[in-house]
N, C-alpha and C positions, 0 to 999 in steps of 0.2 A: 523310324526312330534313328537318330544320328548316332553313328559309331564313333567312339573316342579313339583317335589315332595317336599311337605312341611310337616314337622312334625306336629303332633297334638299340641305340646307346642307352636311352632312358629305361627301356625294358630290362636290359642287363643290369643297370644300376638298381632297379627295384628288386630284381631277383637276388642280387648280392646283398642288399640290405635285409631281405627276408631271411637269408641264410645266417647272417650274423646277428639278427635280432635277439635270439635266445641269449647270446653272450652279452649283448648290450643290456637287456633286461636284468640278467643275473648280476652284471657289474653294478648297475644302479641300485639294486636291492641289497645285495650281499657284500658290496665293497664300498661304494661311494657313500651310501647312507651311514654305515657304521663308522666310516672315517670322519664324516662331518659331526656325527653324534659324539665321537670320542674327542673331537676338537672342542665341542661345547662343554663336555665334562671336564676338560683340562683347566677351565676357568672357574671350576666349582669345587666345593668340598662335598664329596659324595659319601652317603651312608646307605648301605644296603640293609633294609629292614624287612621283616616278614610281610609287611603290607606294600612293599615296593621300594623304589629307589628315590631317596630324598636328596636334593641338591641345595647348596647354599653358595651364592656367587661370592668369589673371593678375588676376582681379578687375576693379576699376574703373581699372586702369592705362591702358587705352586712352582712357577718357573723361577722365581727368586729363591725359593727354598732349595731348588735343585742345584743352583750355581753357587749360592752363598752360605747355605746351612748344612746341606747334606754332605757328610764327610766321605762318602763312598762314590757318588755318581760321577763327579768330575774326575776322580782318579781312574775309574773304569773307562770313562770316555776317552781320556788321554791314552790309556793302554790300547783301546780299540783303534785309535788313529795311528799309533805307532805300529801295531800289528798289521794294519791295512797297508801302510806305506811299505812295509817289509814283505808281506805275504804276496801281494798282487804281482809285483815283478817276478818273484821267484816262481810262482805258479805258472805264469804266462811263459817264461823262458823254458822252464822244465817241460811244459806241454808241447811247445814248439820243437824242442830237441827230440823228445820221444816220438812225435809225429813224423819228423824227418827220418828217424831211424827205422820205424816200422813201415814207412812208405817205400823202403827199398825192396827189391826182389829177393826176399829171404823165405826160407821154409817156415812153416807154422806161423805165418803172418797173422792169420785170423785168430789163432790162439793167444798171441801176444796182445792183440787188441782187446780180447775178452779179459785178459788178466788185468790190464790197466783200467778197464772200465768196471771191473768187479767191485772195487770199493764204493762206487757210486750207489750200487744196489744194496750193500750190506751196512753202510754207515748211517744207520738211524741213530736217534738220540740215545736210547738205552745201550746199543752196541758200542758206540763211541765212549759212553760213560764207563762201561765195563773195561774197555781197552785202556782208557786213561788211568783207571784205578790200578791196573796191572803194569803201568809204566810202558805201554806199547806205543806211545807217541814219539819216542826218540830211539836212537840206536843204543842198544844195551851197553852200559859201562863207558859211554862216550866221554863222560866227564873225567874219567881216569886217564885219558890220553894227554900227552904233553902239549897237544895243540891248544887246549883251553888255557893252560898256564902261559903259553907263549902269547896268545892273543891278549890276555889280561895284562901282561907285563909290558907289551910293546905298543899297545894302543890306549888312548884315553878312554875313560868310562863311557863317554858319549858314543864313541864308535864301537867299543868292545861289547857293550850290553846288547845292541841289536844283532851283532854277528853271533854272539853266543846264544841268543834266543833262537835264531834260525837253526843252529846246530841241534839245540835241545828239542825243537819242535819240527824237525825236518820230515819225519814220517807223517805227522799230522798235516803238514802243508801239502805233501805229495798226495795225500788221500783226496784232496779237493781238485785233482787235475784230470779226472777221467773224461768228463764231458768236453773240456777244452781240447784234449788230445784228439777226440773224434771230430771236432769242428775243424781243427787245423788239418787233420788227415783228409777230410772231405775237400778242403780248399786245395791241398797239394795235388789231389787226383784230378782237379779241374784245370791245372796249369798246362798250357799248350807246350808239348815237348819240343816243338820247333823253335821256341824261344831259347831254350837251352842249347840247341844245335847251332843257332845263329850266334849266340854268345861264345860258344866254343870255337866257331870258325873265326871270330874276331879276336881270339886269343885270350878270352876271359878264363880265369882260374875258377875252380869250384867255389871258393870263398867269394870271389867277385860276382859269380852268378847268383849266389845266395842273396847278396846285398842289392844287386841291381835288377834281379828278376823275381826271385822267390818272395822276398820280404815285401816289395811294393804290391805284389799281387795279393798277399795275405794280410795287408794292412787293414782292410775293412773287417776281416775276421778277428784281428787283434783287438779292435775296438769292441766287437761283439763279446769276445771272451773276457775283456776287462770288465764290461758291464755285468756279465753273468757272474764273474768271480766276486765282485764287490757285493752284489745282491745275495749271492749264495752264502758267502762267509758272514755277512751282516745279519742274515736271518736264520743262521744255524741254531739248532735247539739249545746247544750248550754255550752259546755266546754269553759272556758275562753280563752285558747290558740286558739281553733278553731275560736272563734269570733274575736280574735286579727288578725289571718291570713286573715279572710274575710274583716276586716276593712282596712287592709293594701293593699289589692289587687288593689283597684282603688284610693288609696290615691295619691294626687298630690305631697306629700313630699317623701314618700318611694316608693310606686308603686309595680308592680307585681313581679319584681325581688327580692325585699326584702321579699315579702310575701312567695315566694317559698323558700327562704333561711331559714326563721324561720320554715317553714313547714318541711324542711329536718332536721333541728336541732331537732324539735319535734319528727320526725320519728325515728331518731337515739336514742333519749332518751327513747322512747317506747320500741325499740328493746333491749336496755340495761336493762330496767326494766323487760322485759320478760325473758331475759337470767338470771338475778339475781334471780328472784322468782323461776323459774323452776330449776335452778341449786341448790338452797337451798333445794327445795323439793325432788329432786333426791338424794341428799346426805342424807337427812333424810330417804328416802325410803330404801337406801342401809344399 
């Protein structure tokens, strides 16, 4: 009986596929199929009845209603885009600064890492909702400071409103920085110290070492953190568009079909944001 000869490379490939096959099967059943089915429902008027789900094909009516008739969706979508443009750079810069600080040889370094990562563990939907209701998303009484009046009087509304938004939501923004700090910290600990010694011998200042050594090494991690931040903030339980999708799911006026339509619009917007941010960063890296 002839034996089937398999090369070592192919054997390793088969073993690798065998290990990831549970994930592939789970993705096809629990992710890809629901996504395709929701895309199918987005072109239909859906009614959930005691005997099952009834659909009626309406074409692009749900998408047209979202952009031209729904008075809430477009406003919330624009708010989301503005928040994303403001929040992502702030979260990334803050995470990098904190990672640089706690990477120094200081006492209780492990405790500081735990403190900055702790919000990631406790910031579930109900917890955040309770903190927001108590006004814990911003610095107490910050609006009473003269800085707000100075910004409003010296800048145009187009520039003043985003800056004031960041100050009002600064605590909320910083809550989303725990994982990014750990990623940057892991990257900083992998930087070869001899590179800094060579830069110091060449007369480079600490600031020049950061721009010429540290930042280029961390640039791949910056891209990873940008992708993680966009996805995490976009899928957060208290996101306005996520709540809008949930409210429309069982609405008697719009229904499940419209909810899936705006969910797909939201998904496409997220993908475009990811492509835009990562494209800009890759161009900067080159």
